[in-house]
C-alpha positions as CSV (number, residue, x, y, z in Angstrom):
1,M,17.8,2.1,13.0
2,L,16.7,-1.4,12.5
3,G,15.9,-2.8,9.0
4,V,12.8,-4.9,8.7
5,L,12.1,-7.2,5.7
6,G,8.5,-8.5,5.6
7,G,5.6,-9.5,3.4
8,T,2.4,-8.0,2.2
9,V,0.4,-8.9,5.3
10,F,2.2,-6.1,7.3
11,L,0.9,-3.5,5.0
12,K,-2.6,-4.8,5.0
13,K,-2.8,-5.0,8.8
14,N,-1.2,-1.5,9.2
15,L,0.2,-2.2,12.7
16,L,3.6,-0.7,12.3
17,G,2.8,3.0,12.2
18,F,4.8,4.3,9.3
19,Y,5.2,8.0,9.2
20,S,7.1,8.5,5.9
21,E,8.1,6.8,2.7
22,K,11.3,6.9,0.7
23,K,12.2,5.7,-2.7
24,I,15.8,4.4,-2.6
25,K,17.4,4.1,-6.0
26,T,20.1,1.4,-6.4
27,S,22.0,0.0,-9.3
28,Y,19.5,-2.9,-9.3
29,G,16.3,-0.8,-9.2
30,T,14.3,1.3,-6.8
31,T,13.0,0.0,-3.5
32,I,10.2,1.6,-1.4
33,V,11.2,2.0,2.2
34,R,8.6,2.9,4.8
35,I,9.9,4.6,7.9
36,G,8.6,3.9,11.4
37,D,9.7,4.8,14.9
38,G,13.2,3.4,15.0
39,F,13.0,1.1,12.0
40,A,12.8,1.1,8.3
41,F,10.5,-1.5,6.6
42,V,10.8,-3.0,3.1
43,Q,8.0,-5.1,1.7
44,R,10.2,-7.6,0.0
45,H,7.9,-8.3,-3.0
46,G,7.6,-4.6,-4.0
47,K,4.7,-2.6,-5.2
48,E,4.2,-5.2,-8.0
49,N,3.9,-7.9,-5.4
50,L,6.3,-10.1,-7.3
51,P,6.5,-13.8,-6.7
52,P,9.4,-15.1,-4.6
53,H,11.6,-16.2,-7.5
54,K,11.3,-12.7,-9.1
55,T,11.7,-10.6,-5.9
56,N,14.4,-8.0,-6.2
57,H,16.5,-9.0,-3.2
58,Y,19.5,-7.2,-4.7
59,A,17.8,-3.8,-4.5
60,N,16.2,-4.5,-1.1
61,I,19.4,-5.2,0.6
62,L,21.3,-2.3,-1.1
63,A,18.4,0.1,0.0
64,F,19.1,-0.8,3.6
65,K,22.8,-0.3,3.1
66,K,22.3,3.1,1.5
67,L,20.3,4.2,4.5
68,G,23.1,3.2,6.8
69,I,21.3,0.3,8.4
70,K,23.5,-2.5,9.8
71,E,21.0,-4.9,11.2
72,I,18.1,-6.6,9.4
73,L,15.3,-8.5,11.0
74,A,13.5,-10.6,8.3
75,I,10.1,-12.1,8.7
76,N,9.6,-15.1,6.6
77,S,6.6,-17.4,6.1
78,V,7.6,-21.1,6.1
79,G,6.2,-24.5,5.9
80,S,7.1,-27.1,8.5
81,L,9.0,-30.2,7.5
82,K,8.6,-31.8,11.0
83,R,5.4,-32.8,12.9
84,R,6.8,-31.3,16.1
85,I,7.0,-27.8,14.5
86,K,3.3,-27.0,14.4
87,P,1.6,-24.3,12.3
88,G,1.4,-21.2,14.4
89,S,4.9,-21.6,15.8
90,L,7.6,-19.0,15.7
91,V,11.1,-20.2,14.6
92,V,14.5,-18.4,14.7
93,P,16.6,-20.5,12.3
94,H,20.3,-20.9,12.9
95,D,21.3,-22.1,9.5
96,Y,20.0,-22.6,5.9
97,I,20.4,-24.8,2.8
98,Q,20.3,-23.4,-0.8
99,F,21.6,-24.9,-4.0
100,F,21.3,-22.0,-6.3
101,P,22.4,-18.9,-4.4
102,K,22.2,-15.3,-5.6
103,T,25.3,-13.1,-5.4
104,Y,26.5,-9.6,-6.1
105,F,29.8,-10.9,-7.3
106,N,29.2,-12.3,-10.8
107,D,32.2,-10.6,-12.4
108,H,35.1,-11.3,-9.9
109,M,36.0,-13.8,-7.3
110,Y,34.8,-13.0,-3.8
111,C,33.8,-15.7,-1.3
112,I,32.0,-15.6,2.0
113,T,31.3,-18.4,4.5
114,P,27.5,-18.1,4.7
115,A,25.9,-17.8,8.1
116,L,23.0,-16.1,9.8
117,C,24.1,-13.4,12.2
118,E,24.3,-14.8,15.7
119,E,24.2,-11.4,17.4
120,M,20.9,-10.6,15.7
121,R,19.6,-14.0,16.5
122,A,20.3,-13.5,20.1
123,K,18.5,-10.2,20.1
124,I,15.4,-11.8,18.6
125,L,15.4,-14.6,21.1
126,R,15.8,-12.1,24.0
127,A,12.9,-10.0,22.7
128,C,10.7,-13.1,22.5
129,D,11.6,-14.1,26.0
130,F,10.9,-10.6,27.3
131,L,7.5,-10.7,25.7
132,G,6.8,-14.2,26.9
133,Y,6.4,-15.6,23.4
134,P,7.4,-19.3,23.0
135,V,9.9,-19.7,20.1
136,I,11.9,-22.5,18.6
137,C,15.4,-21.2,18.8
138,K,17.2,-23.6,16.4
139,A,16.1,-24.9,13.0
140,I,17.5,-25.4,9.5
141,Y,15.8,-23.5,6.7
142,F,15.7,-25.0,3.2
143,Q,15.1,-22.6,0.3
144,T,13.3,-23.8,-2.8
145,I,12.5,-21.9,-6.0
146,G,9.0,-20.6,-6.3
147,P,6.4,-19.9,-7.2
148,R,5.1,-23.5,-7.0
149,L,5.1,-25.4,-3.7
150,E,7.1,-28.6,-3.2
151,T,6.1,-32.0,-4.4
152,V,5.5,-34.8,-1.8
153,S,8.7,-36.5,-3.0
154,E,10.8,-33.3,-2.6
155,V,9.4,-32.8,0.9
156,K,10.4,-36.4,1.8
157,F,13.9,-35.7,0.6
158,I,14.5,-32.3,2.1
159,R,13.0,-33.0,5.5
160,R,16.0,-35.4,6.1
161,F,18.2,-32.4,6.2
162,A,16.1,-29.4,7.2
163,D,13.2,-28.4,9.5
164,I,11.4,-25.7,7.7
165,V,11.0,-24.7,4.0
166,G,10.5,-21.4,2.3
167,M,11.5,-19.3,-0.8
168,T,13.2,-16.1,0.4
169,L,15.4,-16.3,3.4
170,A,18.6,-17.8,1.9
171,D,18.8,-15.2,-0.9
172,E,18.4,-12.3,1.5
173,A,20.8,-13.8,4.1
174,T,23.6,-14.4,1.5
175,L,23.2,-11.0,-0.1
176,A,23.1,-9.1,3.2
177,Q,26.3,-10.9,4.4
178,E,28.0,-9.9,1.1
179,Q,27.2,-6.3,1.9
180,G,28.4,-6.6,5.5
181,L,25.0,-6.4,7.0
182,C,23.9,-8.5,10.1
183,Y,20.8,-10.5,9.0
184,A,18.6,-12.9,11.0
185,S,15.0,-14.1,10.7
186,I,12.0,-14.9,12.7
187,C,9.8,-17.4,10.7
188,T,6.1,-17.9,11.1
189,V,5.1,-21.5,10.5
190,D,2.0,-21.2,8.4
191,N,1.4,-24.7,7.2
192,Y,2.8,-28.2,7.1
193,A,4.7,-28.9,3.9
194,H,3.0,-30.9,1.2
195,G,2.4,-34.5,2.1
196,I,3.1,-34.1,5.9
197,S,-0.5,-32.9,6.4
198,K,-3.3,-31.9,4.1
199,S,-2.4,-29.7,1.3
200,L,-3.2,-25.9,1.5
201,T,-4.0,-23.4,-1.1
202,Y,-1.9,-20.2,-1.5
203,E,-4.9,-18.2,-0.1
204,E,-5.0,-20.3,3.1
205,I,-1.2,-19.9,3.6
206,V,-1.6,-16.1,3.4
207,S,-4.5,-16.2,5.8
208,N,-2.5,-18.2,8.3
209,A,0.5,-15.8,7.9
210,S,-1.7,-12.9,8.9
211,K,-2.5,-14.4,12.3
212,N,0.9,-13.7,13.7
213,V,1.2,-10.1,12.5
214,E,0.5,-8.5,15.8
215,T,2.9,-10.8,17.6
216,I,5.7,-9.9,15.1
217,A,4.9,-6.2,15.4
218,N,5.4,-6.5,19.2
219,I,8.8,-8.2,18.6
220,I,9.9,-5.4,16.2
221,Y,9.0,-2.7,18.8
222,A,10.8,-4.7,21.5
223,L,14.0,-4.9,19.4
224,V,13.8,-1.2,18.5
225,R,13.5,-0.2,22.3
226,T,16.7,-2.2,23.0
227,K,18.9,-0.7,20.3
């Protein structure tokens, strides 16, 4: 079974055809998991719709592990740091930058070498190719701390090192790897970052994110069919 991590727009659009729901209790809290045909979906922000910096990534990742899921497809909304990466694009990042990572290992020494799962990345790219969806196959994701967006000066700085910016992927990727799970993401580019183009409101970003929901649903089903 494929694990899918997504945002609130997938529940609003109701394209994934869930047929049951489970509450998975973990040592970090309870996560609601919705079961579809060949996949388990977690709405990362929870029933409280928590902002990114308060999202319970610890419980979300452990819920997948308790279900015996080994592969996670994450869907992340991002801002573009480069003019060539236009809003509406799909991006499969190959690496990420984060300066304040979360970890399960606060009480004893345990080190990983952080990386996105290349096997899962390859599956996502093959699914996009099969469906005929154009996708940017390499990009560096920079994670900032929400809930505010980035300043113009911050964007000028981070765009020297990264291609897209968001608030969730790096936390999820690191925690998943610490639990031995294969994690990769397909990012929907929903806006240019602050100062690259006109500033957007949060409502406009959410509206843009909803435009790719059907495309992402098709990618999920393509991945499930090939498992």
